[in-house]
C-alpha positions as CSV (number, residue, x, y, z in Angstrom):
1,M,0.0,0.0,0.0
2,K,1.9,3.1,-1.3
3,K,-0.9,5.0,-2.9
4,V,-0.7,8.8,-3.3
5,I,-3.3,11.2,-4.7
6,L,-1.5,14.3,-5.9
7,V,-3.5,17.5,-6.6
8,D,-2.0,20.7,-8.0
9,D,-3.3,23.0,-10.7
10,E,0.2,23.5,-12.1
11,Q,1.2,20.9,-14.6
12,S,5.0,21.4,-14.0
13,V,4.6,20.8,-10.3
14,R,2.6,17.7,-10.8
15,D,5.0,16.3,-13.3
16,S,8.1,16.8,-11.2
17,A,6.4,15.5,-8.0
18,R,5.0,12.5,-9.7
19,Q,8.3,11.6,-11.3
20,W,10.1,11.7,-8.0
21,L,7.4,9.8,-6.1
22,E,7.2,7.1,-8.7
23,L,11.0,6.7,-8.5
24,S,10.5,6.2,-4.8
25,D,8.1,3.4,-5.5
26,F,4.8,5.2,-4.8
27,E,1.7,4.6,-6.9
28,V,0.6,8.1,-7.9
29,A,-2.7,9.4,-9.3
30,D,-2.4,13.1,-10.2
31,Y,-5.2,15.6,-10.7
32,A,-5.4,19.3,-11.7
33,D,-8.8,19.8,-10.1
34,A,-9.6,18.7,-6.5
35,R,-13.2,18.3,-7.4
36,V,-12.3,15.5,-9.8
37,A,-9.9,13.9,-7.2
38,L,-12.8,13.7,-4.7
39,R,-14.6,11.2,-6.9
40,D,-11.8,8.6,-6.2
41,I,-11.6,9.1,-2.4
42,T,-13.6,6.7,-0.3
43,P,-13.4,5.5,3.3
44,E,-11.6,2.4,2.0
45,Y,-8.9,4.4,0.2
46,A,-5.6,2.9,1.3
47,G,-3.4,5.9,0.8
48,I,-2.8,9.6,1.4
49,V,-3.5,12.9,-0.3
50,L,-0.9,15.4,-1.3
51,T,-2.4,18.7,-2.4
52,D,-1.6,22.4,-3.0
53,V,-3.3,25.0,-0.9
54,K,-4.0,27.7,-3.5
55,M,-6.0,26.3,-6.4
56,P,-9.0,27.5,-8.4
57,G,-12.4,26.0,-7.9
58,L,-11.8,24.0,-4.7
59,D,-8.8,25.1,-2.7
60,G,-6.6,22.9,-0.6
61,L,-8.2,23.8,2.7
62,A,-11.8,23.2,1.5
63,F,-10.5,20.0,-0.2
64,Q,-9.1,18.8,3.1
65,K,-12.5,19.4,4.8
66,E,-14.3,17.5,2.0
67,I,-11.9,14.6,2.6
68,A,-12.4,14.7,6.3
69,A,-16.2,14.4,5.7
70,I,-15.5,11.2,3.8
71,D,-13.0,9.7,6.3
72,E,-11.3,11.9,8.9
73,H,-8.5,9.5,9.1
74,I,-7.2,9.9,5.6
75,P,-3.9,11.8,5.9
76,V,-3.7,15.1,3.9
77,V,-0.4,16.7,3.3
78,L,-0.4,20.3,2.0
79,F,1.9,22.0,-0.4
80,T,2.3,25.6,0.8
81,G,4.1,28.7,-0.3
82,H,6.1,30.7,2.3
83,G,3.2,33.1,2.8
84,D,0.8,30.2,3.4
85,I,2.5,28.7,6.4
86,A,0.2,30.3,9.0
87,M,-2.8,29.0,6.9
88,A,-1.2,25.5,6.8
89,V,-0.7,25.4,10.6
90,E,-4.4,26.3,11.0
91,A,-5.3,23.5,8.6
92,I,-3.3,21.0,10.7
93,R,-5.3,22.1,13.7
94,G,-8.3,21.3,11.6
95,G,-7.2,17.8,10.9
96,A,-4.6,18.0,8.1
97,Y,-1.6,15.6,8.6
98,D,1.3,17.9,7.7
99,F,2.5,20.5,5.2
100,V,5.5,20.9,3.0
101,E,6.8,24.3,2.0
102,K,7.6,25.2,-1.6
103,P,10.1,25.0,-3.1
104,F,10.0,21.5,-1.6
105,D,12.8,19.0,-0.8
106,P,11.8,15.7,-2.5
107,E,13.4,13.6,0.2
108,Q,11.4,15.5,2.8
109,I,8.2,14.8,0.9
110,V,9.1,11.1,0.7
111,E,9.7,10.8,4.4
112,T,6.5,12.7,5.2
113,I,4.5,10.5,2.9
114,K,6.0,7.3,4.4
115,R,5.0,8.4,7.9
116,A,1.5,9.3,6.7
117,L,1.1,6.0,4.9
118,E,2.1,4.1,8.0
119,K,-0.5,5.9,10.0
120,R,-3.1,5.1,7.4
121,R,-2.1,1.5,7.4
122,L,-2.6,1.2,11.1
123,V,-6.0,2.9,10.9
124,L,-7.2,0.5,8.2
125,E,-5.8,-2.6,10.0
126,N,-7.5,-1.7,13.2
127,R,-10.7,-0.9,11.4
128,Q,-10.5,-4.2,9.6
129,L,-10.1,-6.0,12.9
130,K,-13.1,-4.3,14.4
131,M,-15.2,-5.3,11.3
132,A,-14.0,-8.9,11.5
133,L,-14.8,-9.1,15.2
134,S,-18.2,-7.4,14.8
135,D,-19.0,-9.7,11.8
136,C,-18.4,-12.8,13.8
137,E,-21.4,-14.8,14.7
138,G,-22.2,-17.3,17.5
139,I,-19.3,-18.9,19.3
140,D,-16.6,-17.1,17.2
141,S,-17.8,-13.8,18.4
142,R,-17.2,-14.9,22.0
143,L,-14.1,-17.2,21.9
144,V,-11.1,-15.9,20.0
145,G,-8.9,-18.6,18.4
146,T,-8.6,-20.8,15.3
147,S,-6.1,-23.4,16.6
148,Q,-7.1,-27.1,16.6
149,P,-7.7,-27.2,20.3
150,M,-9.9,-24.2,20.1
151,R,-11.8,-25.5,17.1
152,E,-12.5,-28.7,19.0
153,L,-13.6,-26.8,22.1
154,K,-15.9,-24.5,20.2
155,K,-17.5,-27.5,18.5
156,E,-18.2,-29.1,21.9
157,I,-19.6,-25.9,23.3
158,T,-21.8,-25.3,20.3
159,H,-23.2,-28.9,20.7
160,I,-23.9,-28.7,24.4
161,A,-24.9,-25.1,24.9
162,P,-28.6,-25.4,23.8
163,T,-29.1,-28.3,26.3
164,P,-29.8,-27.8,30.0
165,A,-26.9,-30.1,31.0
166,N,-24.6,-29.1,33.8
167,V,-21.1,-28.4,32.7
168,L,-17.7,-28.7,34.5
169,L,-14.8,-26.7,33.1
170,F,-11.3,-27.5,34.3
171,G,-8.1,-25.8,33.2
172,E,-5.3,-23.7,34.5
173,T,-5.7,-20.2,36.0
174,G,-6.1,-17.6,33.3
175,T,-7.3,-19.8,30.5
176,G,-10.7,-18.1,30.2
177,K,-13.1,-20.4,32.0
178,E,-15.5,-17.7,32.9
179,V,-15.5,-16.4,29.3
180,I,-16.4,-19.9,28.2
181,A,-19.1,-20.1,30.9
182,R,-20.7,-16.8,29.7
183,A,-20.5,-18.0,26.1
184,I,-22.4,-21.2,27.0
185,H,-25.0,-19.1,28.7
186,N,-25.4,-16.7,25.8
187,L,-25.8,-19.6,23.3
188,S,-28.2,-21.5,25.5
189,L,-32.0,-21.4,25.7
190,L,-31.6,-19.7,29.1
191,N,-29.9,-16.6,27.6
192,K,-32.8,-14.3,28.5
193,G,-32.5,-15.4,32.1
194,P,-29.9,-14.1,34.7
195,Y,-26.2,-15.1,34.6
196,M,-24.8,-15.2,38.1
197,A,-21.1,-15.8,38.8
198,L,-19.4,-16.6,42.1
199,N,-15.7,-17.2,42.9
200,C,-15.8,-19.8,45.7
201,A,-12.2,-19.1,46.6
202,A,-13.0,-15.4,47.4
203,I,-15.8,-16.1,49.9
204,P,-15.0,-16.2,53.6
205,V,-15.6,-19.7,55.0
206,D,-18.3,-18.5,57.4
207,M,-20.2,-16.6,54.7
208,A,-20.2,-19.4,52.0
209,E,-23.6,-20.8,53.0
210,S,-25.2,-17.3,53.1
211,E,-23.7,-16.4,49.7
212,L,-25.1,-19.5,48.1
213,F,-28.5,-19.9,49.8
214,G,-29.2,-16.5,51.2
215,H,-30.6,-15.7,54.7
216,V,-33.6,-14.1,56.4
217,S,-33.3,-11.2,58.8
218,G,-31.9,-12.3,62.2
219,A,-30.6,-15.6,60.9
220,F,-27.2,-14.9,62.6
221,T,-25.4,-12.0,64.3
222,G,-25.2,-9.2,61.8
223,A,-28.0,-10.4,59.6
224,A,-30.0,-7.2,59.7
225,G,-32.0,-7.8,56.6
226,K,-33.0,-10.4,54.1
227,R,-30.4,-11.6,51.5
228,I,-31.1,-13.5,48.3
229,G,-28.5,-16.2,47.7
230,K,-26.8,-16.8,44.3
231,L,-28.8,-20.1,43.7
232,E,-32.1,-18.2,44.0
233,A,-30.8,-15.2,42.1
234,A,-29.8,-17.5,39.2
235,N,-33.3,-19.0,39.0
236,G,-34.3,-19.3,35.3
237,G,-30.8,-18.7,34.1
238,T,-27.2,-19.9,34.7
239,L,-25.1,-20.1,37.8
240,F,-21.3,-20.1,37.4
241,L,-19.3,-21.4,40.4
242,D,-15.6,-20.7,39.8
243,E,-12.9,-22.7,41.8
244,L,-15.6,-25.0,43.2
245,N,-12.9,-27.1,44.8
246,S,-12.3,-24.2,47.2
247,M,-15.8,-24.5,48.7
248,P,-16.0,-26.0,52.2
249,L,-16.9,-29.7,52.1
250,D,-20.0,-29.2,54.3
251,V,-21.3,-26.5,52.0
252,Q,-20.6,-28.8,49.1
253,G,-22.9,-31.3,50.7
254,K,-25.7,-28.7,51.0
255,L,-25.1,-27.6,47.4
256,L,-25.5,-31.3,46.3
257,R,-28.8,-31.6,48.1
258,A,-30.1,-28.3,46.4
259,L,-29.1,-29.6,43.0
260,E,-30.9,-33.0,43.6
261,M,-34.0,-31.5,45.1
262,R,-34.1,-28.4,43.0
263,E,-34.9,-26.3,46.0
264,I,-33.1,-24.2,48.6
265,T,-33.7,-23.2,52.2
266,P,-32.2,-19.8,53.2
267,L,-30.4,-19.6,56.5
268,G,-32.9,-19.0,59.3
269,A,-35.9,-19.8,57.1
270,N,-38.5,-22.5,57.9
271,S,-39.6,-23.3,54.3
272,S,-37.8,-24.2,51.1
273,R,-38.1,-22.4,47.8
274,P,-37.9,-24.0,44.3
275,V,-35.1,-23.1,42.0
276,N,-34.3,-24.1,38.5
277,F,-31.0,-23.1,36.9
278,R,-28.1,-24.5,34.8
279,L,-24.9,-25.0,36.8
280,I,-21.5,-24.4,35.2
281,S,-18.6,-25.2,37.5
282,A,-14.9,-24.6,37.1
283,M,-11.7,-25.6,38.8
284,N,-8.0,-25.0,38.1
285,E,-7.0,-28.6,38.6
286,N,-8.0,-32.1,37.5
287,P,-11.2,-33.0,39.4
288,R,-9.8,-36.5,40.2
289,T,-6.8,-34.9,42.0
290,A,-9.2,-32.6,44.0
291,I,-11.3,-35.7,45.0
292,D,-8.2,-37.8,45.9
293,E,-6.8,-34.9,48.1
294,G,-10.2,-34.3,49.8
295,R,-11.1,-30.9,48.4
296,L,-14.0,-32.1,46.2
297,R,-16.9,-34.4,47.2
298,E,-17.1,-37.3,44.8
299,D,-20.9,-37.4,44.9
300,L,-21.0,-33.7,44.0
301,Y,-18.6,-34.3,41.2
302,F,-20.9,-36.9,39.6
303,R,-23.8,-34.4,39.8
304,I,-22.0,-31.5,38.2
305,N,-20.1,-33.2,35.4
306,T,-22.8,-34.1,33.0
307,V,-20.5,-32.5,30.4
308,E,-16.8,-32.1,31.2
309,L,-14.7,-29.7,29.2
310,N,-10.9,-29.4,29.4
311,V,-9.9,-25.8,28.7
312,P,-6.4,-25.9,27.0
313,P,-3.6,-23.7,28.3
314,L,-2.2,-21.1,26.0
315,R,1.0,-23.1,25.4
316,E,-1.1,-25.8,23.8
317,R,-2.7,-23.3,21.4
318,M,0.2,-21.1,20.5
319,D,-1.2,-20.6,16.9
320,D,-3.9,-18.3,18.5
321,I,-1.4,-15.9,20.0
322,P,-1.3,-13.4,17.0
323,L,-5.1,-13.3,16.8
324,L,-5.6,-13.1,20.6
325,F,-2.9,-10.4,20.9
326,S,-4.5,-8.3,18.1
327,F,-7.9,-8.7,19.8
328,F,-6.5,-7.5,23.2
329,L,-4.7,-4.6,21.4
330,E,-7.9,-3.5,19.9
331,R,-9.8,-3.7,23.1
332,T,-7.1,-1.8,25.0
333,A,-6.7,0.8,22.3
334,D,-10.5,1.5,22.4
335,T,-10.3,1.8,26.2
336,Y,-7.5,4.4,26.2
337,G,-8.6,6.1,22.9
338,V,-5.4,5.4,21.0
339,V,-4.5,3.8,17.7
340,A,-3.0,0.3,18.2
341,A,0.3,-0.5,16.5
342,P,0.0,-4.1,15.5
343,L,2.7,-6.6,16.5
344,G,5.1,-7.0,13.6
345,P,6.5,-10.4,12.5
346,E,9.8,-9.6,14.4
347,G,7.9,-9.9,17.7
348,L,6.4,-13.3,17.0
349,P,9.4,-15.4,18.0
350,L,9.6,-13.6,21.3
351,M,5.9,-14.3,22.0
352,M,6.3,-17.9,21.0
353,S,9.4,-18.6,23.1
354,H,7.5,-17.8,26.3
355,D,5.5,-20.6,28.0
356,W,2.8,-18.2,29.3
357,P,2.2,-19.6,32.8
358,G,-0.5,-17.0,33.3
359,N,-2.2,-18.1,30.0
360,V,-4.6,-15.8,28.2
361,R,-4.8,-13.4,31.2
362,E,-1.1,-12.9,31.0
363,L,-1.2,-12.3,27.3
364,K,-3.9,-9.7,27.9
365,S,-1.6,-7.9,30.4
366,V,1.2,-7.9,27.9
367,A,-1.1,-6.3,25.3
368,E,-2.1,-3.6,27.7
369,R,1.6,-2.8,28.5
370,Y,2.4,-2.8,24.8
371,I,-0.3,-0.2,24.1
372,L,0.8,2.0,26.9
373,S,4.6,1.7,26.2
374,P,6.3,5.0,24.9
375,L,8.9,2.9,22.9
376,P,8.8,2.5,19.1
377,P,6.6,-0.6,18.2
378,K,9.6,-2.7,17.1
379,E,11.2,-2.3,20.6
380,R,8.2,-2.7,22.8
381,I,7.6,-6.4,22.8
382,S,11.3,-7.3,23.4
383,K,11.5,-5.0,26.4
384,I,8.2,-6.3,27.8
385,M,9.1,-9.9,27.4
386,A,12.6,-9.4,28.8
387,A,11.2,-7.7,31.8
388,K,8.8,-10.6,32.4
389,T,11.4,-13.3,32.2
390,G,14.4,-11.4,33.6
391,D,16.3,-12.4,30.5
392,T,18.2,-10.1,28.1
393,A,17.3,-12.4,25.2
394,P,14.5,-14.7,24.3
395,Q,14.7,-18.4,24.8
396,A,15.7,-20.3,21.6
397,V,13.1,-21.2,19.1
398,S,14.0,-23.6,16.3
399,L,14.4,-22.1,12.9
400,R,11.8,-24.4,11.5
401,D,9.2,-23.2,14.1
402,Q,10.0,-19.6,13.4
403,V,9.7,-20.0,9.7
404,A,6.4,-21.8,10.0
405,L,5.0,-19.2,12.4
406,F,6.2,-16.4,10.2
407,E,4.6,-18.1,7.1
408,R,1.3,-18.6,8.9
409,H,1.3,-15.0,10.1
410,L,1.9,-13.6,6.5
411,I,-0.9,-15.8,5.1
412,Q,-3.3,-14.8,7.8
413,E,-2.5,-11.1,7.4
414,S,-3.0,-11.4,3.7
415,L,-6.3,-13.1,4.1
416,N,-7.4,-10.4,6.5
417,R,-6.1,-7.6,4.3
418,N,-7.9,-9.0,1.2
419,G,-11.1,-9.9,2.9
420,G,-10.6,-13.6,2.3
421,V,-10.6,-13.2,-1.5
422,I,-8.3,-16.0,-2.6
423,K,-7.4,-14.5,-6.0
424,D,-6.2,-11.3,-4.3
425,V,-4.3,-13.3,-1.7
426,I,-2.5,-15.3,-4.5
427,D,-1.6,-12.0,-6.2
428,D,-0.5,-10.5,-2.9
429,L,1.8,-13.4,-1.9
430,G,2.9,-14.4,-5.3
431,I,2.2,-18.1,-4.8
432,P,0.2,-20.7,-6.8
433,R,-3.4,-21.5,-5.7
434,R,-2.5,-25.1,-4.9
435,T,0.4,-24.0,-2.7
436,L,-1.9,-21.5,-0.8
437,N,-4.6,-24.2,-0.3
438,E,-2.0,-26.6,1.1
439,K,-0.6,-24.1,3.5
440,M,-4.0,-22.9,4.6
441,T,-4.9,-26.5,5.4
442,K,-1.6,-27.1,7.2
443,Y,-2.0,-24.0,9.4
444,G,-5.8,-24.4,10.0
445,L,-6.6,-21.1,8.2
446,K,-10.0,-20.5,6.7
447,R,-11.0,-17.7,4.3
448,S,-14.2,-17.2,6.2
449,E,-12.3,-16.4,9.4
């Protein structure tokens, strides 16, 4: 993407500027009239505009305003005479990217255009990512990842979500178990009902029963009023109990009875109340280990694991790192109101050499630090990863793995850039269709994604 629209009413200026820009490998379309140039400027235009200020018909300042009305993020660089500098400064305040004073230095123009094109590229890439995410439907709009483990997990979730079956999720801390629980709820027939989440490890032991079942006024010292428990609050919807293996064993027994009888009795109450909800439980260890070590009742385990899903750690789905990282960059950039600089291919080996003990949660933290770093994009990830590991250099990654990762990244970026149009991807990458098909199959890439 090196497109430049050049507008100047003087033929000699256009000829000299175009010649220099084309020698510098830019694709130039020149116009004598800004009104004609406007016909070729759309929100999808993948380039910048270089225009004179003083022109008949539509002058440069009015032209810049017309462009901003089409897409305010298209960079506009102004040609100005010495007496027009104050006017150009005012134009920049109004949204123009930069100005170049006549008689201009060709090398200065080239550098200015390169910076402007880079800004435009970032804007379009982030806009494309937003569109891709907003266009996702169903499970793909909630769980980011195209690796084989994630495709299998999504398939299982899609299959069981419409049923009322209880689900047990187990996986390491930070793998996204609550995100999966909410996705199951949203895809279920209970999605109009409440979704209640409770982290069992965060509840004081003496408050666990009250949190789950509620209490009436005066049930115990300090119970000044009535409290609705999570089981009753989830009635007609979904209850997510995270780190269930941290719940006291006696409370686990009362939970088992509530699940079997489909009713609860608040602390201090004399009568039971019917409840009907779907239970999704989660723990950060293998359930069998928790049972053997006395942290999980076996009878409760048999009640809650109608469907059991193993959530893979990030180190087992490394192919998802570029997409997940881009997703978190976009979210963080929106939060802080900045334009996200995508992770370049030089950063991928650094990301892939890390074992990610904190899983997706850790990757999200790195993305946030990346966005907020004042360093140039090419230096950010190396500094962040070195600070995390305490190393001055990344761990070794085999050349074969680096080449495969880089190749997958290039194909995925081309698919995104070209909207999944295979013919354009072939032209972009300069490879035969058969080769592209083989590599897309090898790396699990789909044009629709």
